[in-house]
C-alpha positions as CSV (number, residue, x, y, z in Angstrom):
1,M,-20.8,64.1,22.1
2,Q,-23.7,62.6,24.2
3,L,-26.7,63.4,21.9
4,D,-29.6,65.2,23.6
5,F,-33.1,64.7,22.4
6,E,-34.5,67.6,23.8
7,S,-32.0,69.4,21.7
8,L,-33.6,67.8,18.3
9,G,-35.9,70.0,15.9
10,G,-38.3,68.5,13.5
11,P,-39.4,66.2,12.3
12,Q,-40.1,65.9,8.6
13,E,-41.4,63.0,7.6
14,L,-40.8,61.4,4.0
15,Y,-43.3,58.6,3.1
16,V,-42.0,56.1,0.2
17,P,-44.3,53.8,-1.0
18,I,-42.0,51.7,-2.9
19,N,-41.2,48.2,-1.8
20,P,-37.5,48.8,-0.2
21,V,-34.4,47.3,-2.3
22,P,-31.2,47.2,-0.6
23,A,-28.4,49.1,-2.9
24,S,-26.2,46.5,-4.8
25,R,-22.8,47.1,-5.1
26,P,-21.5,48.9,-8.5
27,K,-20.0,46.3,-10.8
28,V,-17.1,48.2,-12.9
29,A,-17.1,46.9,-16.5
30,R,-15.0,48.8,-19.4
31,Y,-17.7,50.9,-20.3
32,G,-19.0,52.4,-16.8
33,T,-20.6,51.1,-13.5
34,Y,-24.0,49.2,-13.2
35,Y,-25.8,48.4,-10.7
36,S,-28.5,45.8,-10.3
37,K,-31.8,45.4,-12.2
38,R,-33.3,45.9,-8.9
39,H,-31.3,49.2,-7.7
40,Q,-32.0,50.8,-11.0
41,Q,-36.0,49.6,-11.1
42,Y,-36.0,51.5,-7.2
43,V,-34.3,55.0,-8.4
44,K,-37.1,54.6,-11.2
45,D,-39.4,54.2,-9.2
46,W,-38.5,57.1,-7.2
47,N,-38.2,59.0,-9.8
48,T,-41.6,58.5,-11.0
49,W,-42.9,59.2,-7.7
50,F,-41.1,62.1,-7.0
51,H,-41.8,63.6,-10.1
52,Y,-45.7,63.5,-9.4
53,E,-45.5,63.9,-5.6
54,K,-43.4,65.9,-4.7
55,P,-43.2,66.0,-0.9
56,K,-43.6,69.2,1.0
57,W,-39.8,69.5,2.8
58,C,-38.1,72.2,4.6
59,F,-34.6,72.2,2.9
60,L,-31.8,71.4,6.1
61,G,-29.2,73.2,4.2
62,T,-26.2,72.5,6.4
63,E,-27.8,71.2,9.3
64,R,-26.2,68.8,11.5
65,L,-29.3,66.1,11.4
66,L,-30.8,62.7,13.2
67,V,-32.6,60.4,10.8
68,A,-35.0,57.7,11.6
69,A,-35.9,54.9,9.0
70,E,-38.5,52.3,9.2
71,F,-38.5,49.5,6.3
72,V,-41.7,47.7,5.6
73,C,-40.8,45.1,3.3
74,S,-43.3,42.9,1.2
75,K,-43.4,39.6,3.1
76,P,-42.5,36.4,0.9
77,K,-45.2,33.3,0.7
78,S,-43.5,31.3,3.0
79,T,-40.7,32.4,5.5
80,K,-39.8,31.0,9.0
81,R,-37.9,34.6,9.1
82,H,-39.4,37.5,11.4
83,A,-37.6,39.9,9.6
84,P,-36.8,40.8,6.1
85,R,-33.4,39.1,4.8
86,H,-31.3,42.5,3.7
87,D,-29.1,44.1,5.5
88,I,-30.1,46.9,6.9
89,D,-27.3,49.2,6.0
90,N,-28.2,48.5,2.3
91,L,-31.6,49.4,2.8
92,V,-31.1,52.8,4.2
93,K,-27.9,53.5,1.3
94,L,-30.5,53.6,-1.3
95,P,-33.4,56.0,-0.4
96,L,-30.5,58.4,1.5
97,D,-29.0,58.4,-1.9
98,C,-32.0,59.2,-3.7
99,M,-32.6,62.0,-1.4
100,T,-29.5,63.8,-1.7
101,S,-29.5,63.3,-5.2
102,S,-32.7,65.0,-5.4
103,D,-31.7,68.4,-4.0
104,I,-34.6,69.5,-1.7
105,F,-34.0,67.7,1.3
106,W,-30.1,68.3,2.5
107,K,-27.1,69.7,1.1
108,D,-24.7,66.4,1.6
109,D,-25.7,63.3,3.2
110,V,-22.9,64.0,5.2
111,Q,-24.4,65.7,7.6
112,I,-26.6,62.8,9.1
113,E,-24.6,62.2,12.0
114,Y,-27.1,59.6,13.9
115,L,-28.4,57.4,11.8
116,F,-31.6,54.7,13.7
117,A,-33.3,52.2,11.6
118,F,-35.0,49.2,11.7
119,K,-36.8,46.7,9.3
120,R,-40.0,44.4,9.2
121,F,-42.8,42.6,6.9
122,A,-45.5,44.2,6.2
123,E,-48.8,43.2,8.1
124,E,-51.7,42.5,6.5
125,R,-53.2,44.8,4.1
126,E,-50.3,46.9,4.5
127,E,-48.5,48.3,1.6
128,P,-44.7,48.2,1.2
129,H,-42.8,51.3,1.6
130,T,-40.1,53.3,3.7
131,L,-41.2,56.1,5.7
132,I,-38.1,58.3,7.1
133,K,-37.9,61.2,10.0
134,V,-35.4,63.6,9.9
135,F,-34.6,65.5,12.4
136,W,-32.3,68.4,12.8
137,I,-30.0,68.5,15.6
138,I,-29.8,72.5,17.5
Protein backbone atom coordinates (compact mmCIF):
# COMPACT_ATOMS: atom_id res chain seq x y z
CA MET A 1 0.00 0.00 0.00
CA GLN A 2 1.30 3.43 -0.90
CA LEU A 3 0.65 6.36 1.42
CA ASP A 4 -1.52 9.10 -0.06
CA PHE A 5 -0.75 12.27 1.91
CA GLU A 6 -3.98 13.84 0.65
CA SER A 7 -5.98 11.23 2.55
CA LEU A 8 -4.65 12.12 6.00
CA GLY A 9 -6.90 13.58 8.67
CA GLY A 10 -5.59 15.88 11.35
CA PRO A 11 -3.06 16.58 12.63
CA GLN A 12 -3.39 16.60 16.36
CA GLU A 13 -0.35 18.05 18.12
CA LEU A 14 1.23 17.33 21.45
CA TYR A 15 4.01 19.54 22.83
CA VAL A 16 5.83 17.84 25.71
CA PRO A 17 8.13 20.31 27.56
CA ILE A 18 10.44 17.60 28.90
CA ASN A 19 14.01 16.99 27.73
CA PRO A 20 13.87 13.88 25.48
CA VAL A 21 15.42 10.74 26.94
CA PRO A 22 16.07 7.48 25.11
CA ALA A 23 14.21 4.47 26.44
CA SER A 24 16.50 2.10 28.29
CA ARG A 25 16.50 -1.65 28.06
CA PRO A 26 14.69 -3.30 30.95
CA LYS A 27 16.91 -5.04 33.48
CA VAL A 28 15.31 -8.24 34.72
CA ALA A 29 16.20 -9.16 38.27
CA ARG A 30 15.01 -11.70 40.76
CA TYR A 31 12.27 -9.44 42.16
CA GLY A 32 11.12 -7.58 39.05
CA THR A 33 12.00 -5.54 36.03
CA TYR A 34 13.87 -2.26 36.35
CA TYR A 35 14.67 0.66 34.04
CA SER A 36 17.46 3.23 34.17
CA LYS A 37 17.07 6.25 36.47
CA ARG A 38 16.79 8.61 33.47
CA HIS A 39 14.02 6.44 32.03
CA GLN A 40 12.17 6.37 35.35
CA GLN A 41 12.60 10.14 35.80
CA TYR A 42 11.18 10.80 32.33
CA VAL A 43 8.09 8.72 33.10
CA LYS A 44 7.71 10.52 36.45
CA ASP A 45 8.08 13.94 34.77
CA TRP A 46 5.59 12.89 32.07
CA ASN A 47 3.02 11.84 34.67
CA THR A 48 3.47 15.09 36.61
CA TRP A 49 3.19 17.20 33.44
CA PHE A 50 0.25 15.16 32.17
CA HIS A 51 -1.59 15.47 35.49
CA TYR A 52 -1.39 19.29 35.47
CA GLU A 53 -1.51 19.98 31.71
CA LYS A 54 -4.11 17.53 30.38
CA PRO A 55 -3.80 18.04 26.61
CA LYS A 56 -6.89 18.60 24.50
CA TRP A 57 -7.08 15.54 22.32
CA CYS A 58 -9.66 13.72 20.26
CA PHE A 59 -9.33 10.02 21.16
CA LEU A 60 -8.28 8.08 18.07
CA GLY A 61 -9.90 4.76 19.03
CA THR A 62 -8.79 2.22 16.49
CA GLU A 63 -7.85 4.59 13.63
CA ARG A 64 -4.80 3.84 11.49
CA LEU A 65 -2.16 6.44 12.37
CA LEU A 66 0.83 8.31 11.01
CA VAL A 67 3.05 9.86 13.68
CA ALA A 68 5.66 12.57 13.13
CA ALA A 69 7.95 13.31 16.08
CA GLU A 70 10.56 16.03 16.60
CA PHE A 71 12.99 15.64 19.48
CA VAL A 72 14.73 18.83 20.59
CA CYS A 73 17.47 17.86 23.03
CA SER A 74 19.59 20.07 25.26
CA LYS A 75 23.02 20.70 23.78
CA PRO A 76 26.11 19.75 25.77
CA LYS A 77 28.54 22.57 26.58
CA SER A 78 31.03 21.15 24.11
CA THR A 79 30.34 18.75 21.27
CA LYS A 80 31.48 18.16 17.72
CA ARG A 81 28.18 16.54 16.82
CA HIS A 82 25.49 18.16 14.70
CA ALA A 83 22.70 16.10 16.28
CA PRO A 84 22.10 14.35 19.60
CA ARG A 85 23.89 11.05 20.09
CA HIS A 86 20.79 9.06 21.13
CA ASP A 87 19.40 6.41 18.78
CA ILE A 88 16.24 7.78 17.18
CA ASP A 89 14.29 4.56 17.74
CA ASN A 90 14.95 4.75 21.48
CA LEU A 91 13.88 8.42 21.60
CA VAL A 92 10.57 7.51 19.95
CA LYS A 93 9.71 4.60 22.23
CA LEU A 94 9.40 6.39 25.57
CA PRO A 95 6.90 9.16 24.67
CA LEU A 96 4.80 6.77 22.57
CA ASP A 97 4.64 4.30 25.46
CA CYS A 98 3.64 7.13 27.82
CA MET A 99 0.94 8.25 25.38
CA THR A 100 -0.40 4.71 25.07
CA SER A 101 -0.54 4.17 28.82
CA SER A 102 -2.35 7.52 29.29
CA ASP A 103 -5.50 6.06 27.64
CA ILE A 104 -6.58 9.33 26.00
CA PHE A 105 -4.58 9.34 22.77
CA TRP A 106 -5.25 5.98 21.12
CA LYS A 107 -6.17 2.46 22.11
CA ASP A 108 -2.81 0.86 21.29
CA ASP A 109 0.38 1.99 19.58
CA VAL A 110 0.00 -0.97 17.20
CA GLN A 111 -2.29 1.45 15.29
CA ILE A 112 0.77 3.44 14.19
CA GLU A 113 1.50 2.38 10.62
CA TYR A 114 3.87 5.20 9.64
CA LEU A 115 6.46 6.92 11.77
CA PHE A 116 8.62 9.91 10.88
CA ALA A 117 11.10 11.15 13.46
CA PHE A 118 14.02 13.50 13.67
CA LYS A 119 16.26 14.86 16.39
CA ARG A 120 18.19 18.05 16.83
CA PHE A 121 19.82 20.21 19.46
CA ALA A 122 17.84 23.09 20.95
CA GLU A 123 18.63 26.49 19.50
CA GLU A 124 19.77 29.32 21.75
CA ARG A 125 16.94 30.22 24.19
CA GLU A 126 14.86 27.23 23.05
CA GLU A 127 13.71 24.77 25.68
CA PRO A 128 14.26 21.03 25.12
CA HIS A 129 10.99 19.34 24.20
CA THR A 130 9.23 16.77 22.07
CA LEU A 131 6.66 17.72 19.47
CA ILE A 132 4.42 14.92 18.27
CA LYS A 133 1.95 15.29 15.41
CA VAL A 134 -0.55 12.54 14.80
CA PHE A 135 -2.50 12.13 11.56
CA TRP A 136 -5.18 9.53 11.03
CA ILE A 137 -5.28 7.66 7.76
CA ILE A 138 -8.66 7.93 6.06
